[in-house]
C-alpha positions in Angstrom: 4.5 -19.6 0.0 4.1 -15.7 1.1 1.2 -14.8 2.6 0.1 -11.2 3.2 -2.8 -9.5 5.2 -3.6 -6.0 4.7 -5.6 -3.9 7.3 -6.3 -0.1 7.9 -8.8 0.8 5.0 -12.0 2.6 5.9 -13.9 5.5 5.1 -12.4 9.2 5.2 -13.2 12.8 4.4 -11.2 14.6 1.7 -8.0 16.0 3.3 -7.8 13.1 6.0 -5.3 10.5 6.9 -5.2 6.9 6.9 -2.4 4.3 7.6 -2.6 1.0 6.0 -0.7 -1.9 7.3 0.5 -5.4 5.8 2.0 -8.4 7.7 3.9 -10.8 5.8 4.9 -14.2 6.4 8.3 -15.8 5.4 11.8 -14.3 5.2 10.4 -10.7 5.0 13.5 -8.9 4.9 14.6 -10.0 1.9 11.3 -9.2 -0.2 11.0 -6.0 -2.4 7.4 -4.9 -1.0 4.7 -2.5 -2.8 1.5 -1.2 -2.7 -0.9 -1.2 -5.7 -4.3 0.2 -5.7 -7.5 -0.7 -8.2 -10.4 1.8 -8.4 -13.7 0.8 -10.2 -13.5 0.6 -13.7 -9.8 1.2 -13.8 -6.7 -0.7 -14.0 -4.4 -1.8 -11.1 -1.8 0.6 -10.5 1.4 1.0 -8.5 1.2 3.4 -5.7 4.4 3.0 -3.9 7.2 0.4 -3.6 10.8 -0.4 -2.1 12.9 -0.7 -5.1 16.2 -2.7 -5.3 18.5 -1.3 -2.6 15.6 -0.2 -0.2 15.0 3.0 -2.3 11.4 3.7 -2.7 9.2 4.9 -5.8 6.0 6.6 -5.8 3.3 7.3 -8.3 3.3 10.9 -9.5 -0.4 11.2 -8.1 0.7 10.6 -4.6 4.2 12.1 -4.4 4.4 14.2 -1.2 1.1 12.6 0.2 2.0 9.0 0.7 4.8 7.3 2.5 5.7 3.9 2.5 7.8 2.2 5.2 8.4 -1.2 6.6 9.5 -2.7 10.0 11.5 -5.8 9.2 11.4 -6.9 12.8 7.8 -7.2 12.8 7.2 -8.2 9.2 5.2 -5.3 8.5 5.1 -2.7 5.6 3.0 0.4 5.9 1.3 3.2 3.5 0.9 6.5 5.5 -1.7 8.5 3.5 -2.2 12.2 4.2 -4.4 14.8 2.4 -6.4 12.3 0.8 -8.4 13.0 -2.4 -11.9 11.4 -3.7 -9.6 10.0 -6.6 -7.7 8.1 -4.2 -10.6 5.9 -3.3 -9.7 2.2 -4.2 -8.9 -1.1 -3.1 -5.3 -1.2 -1.8 -3.4 -4.2 -2.3 -0.1 -5.0 -0.5 2.4 -7.2 -2.6 5.9 -8.8 -2.6 5.9 -8.9 -6.5 9.1 -11.2 -6.8 7.4 -13.8 -4.8 4.1 -13.1 -6.7 2.2 -12.8 -3.8 -0.8 -10.5 -3.0 -2.9 -9.6 -0.3 -6.7 -9.6 -0.3 -7.0 -5.9 -0.5 -8.4 -3.1 1.9 -11.1 -0.6 0.7 -10.1 3.2 1.0 -13.1 5.5 0.4 -12.5 9.3 0.3 -15.6 11.0 0.6 -17.6 14.0 2.4 
C-alpha cells in the first residue's frame, strides 16, 4: 500500500513562493505522480503531474508559475509555486493516481 505525506504549506503573501514536498513509500520510481488542489466550495482539480514518459502537464491557471519535480533517490515529489495569487488558496494533495493513493493534504493560503 502506497503512503504519501505532504508538507510545506502555509500562509504567504500574494506574489510570494512556497515549495510543497511529498514523500512516498514503495517503488516510487515507477509511479506517475501528481498534485491536485481543492478550494472551499470547489471541486478538486489537477494542478500538475508527471505523465507517461516523464512528461509534465500543468493546469492553465498555473503554467509558468508552478513547477513539478521529483527525486527518485529520495522518493520525493515537489511542487514549486511562484508568483502566488489569492486564487491559489486551497488544500493541496499529492497523489499516485495509478495506485489510488492520496496524501492527507496541506493547506496553502495566499493572503495579505
